[in-house]
C-alpha positions as CSV (number, residue, x, y, z in Angstrom):
1,M,92.5,118.8,-49.9
2,E,90.5,119.6,-46.8
3,D,91.4,118.3,-43.4
4,I,89.8,114.9,-42.9
5,N,89.5,113.1,-39.5
6,V,88.5,109.5,-39.4
7,Q,87.0,107.8,-36.4
8,L,86.1,104.1,-35.8
9,L,82.9,103.8,-33.7
10,D,80.6,101.1,-32.7
11,M,77.4,102.0,-34.5
12,D,74.1,100.4,-35.5
13,A,74.9,97.6,-38.1
14,K,72.7,99.4,-40.6
15,I,75.0,102.5,-40.7
16,P,78.2,101.9,-42.6
17,E,79.6,105.4,-42.2
18,Q,78.6,109.0,-41.4
19,L,80.2,112.1,-42.8
20,V,80.1,115.5,-41.0
21,K,81.4,118.8,-42.2
22,N,82.7,120.6,-39.1
23,A,82.5,124.3,-38.3
24,D,86.1,124.9,-39.3
25,S,85.4,123.4,-42.8
26,S,87.2,120.2,-42.0
27,Y,85.4,116.8,-42.2
28,T,85.0,113.9,-39.9
29,I,84.2,110.4,-41.3
30,F,82.8,108.0,-38.7
31,I,83.3,104.5,-39.8
32,N,81.3,101.6,-38.2
33,A,83.8,99.5,-36.3
34,R,81.5,96.5,-36.5
35,L,82.0,96.1,-40.3
36,S,84.6,94.0,-42.0
37,R,87.8,95.7,-43.0
38,E,86.8,95.6,-46.7
39,T,83.4,97.2,-46.0
40,Q,85.1,99.8,-43.8
41,L,87.4,100.7,-46.7
42,K,84.4,100.9,-49.1
43,S,82.6,103.1,-46.6
44,Y,85.6,105.4,-46.3
45,Y,85.9,105.8,-50.1
46,H,82.2,106.4,-50.3
47,A,82.5,109.3,-47.8
48,L,85.7,110.6,-49.4
49,R,83.8,110.8,-52.8
50,H,81.2,113.0,-51.2
51,I,83.9,115.3,-50.0
52,L,85.7,115.4,-53.4
53,E,82.4,116.0,-55.2
54,N,81.5,118.9,-52.9
55,D,78.2,117.2,-52.1
56,F,77.6,119.4,-49.0
57,S,76.7,122.2,-51.4
58,K,74.1,120.1,-53.3
59,F,70.5,119.6,-52.5
60,D,69.2,116.4,-54.2
61,I,70.3,113.6,-51.8
62,Q,68.9,110.9,-54.1
63,Q,71.0,112.2,-57.0
64,I,74.1,112.6,-54.8
65,E,73.9,109.0,-53.6
66,K,73.2,107.7,-57.2
67,E,76.3,109.5,-58.5
68,A,78.5,108.4,-55.6
69,H,77.6,104.8,-56.0
70,T,77.9,104.9,-59.8
71,K,81.4,106.4,-59.6
72,L,82.5,103.9,-57.0
73,T,81.5,101.0,-59.3
74,D,82.6,102.5,-62.6
75,G,86.2,103.2,-61.9
76,G,86.0,106.1,-59.5
77,L,87.7,106.0,-56.1
78,K,87.9,102.5,-54.8
79,P,90.1,100.4,-52.5
């Protein structure tokens, strides 16, 4: 698995997480520190699913998000 860094940051309440692929091919997941612990975990697993599904090489953001949410609710990665 790739190197993954996780940072808790105070972000706008509308943003649960942000995922960045770094220049060295590692990833950084920024989790909103204002969220509940449960929502932070859900956000982490959501971002992790994007990494595992290699979503940075895909182009249709709507399909990427649809698949990520479906897998989370249908037995994919979840807390």
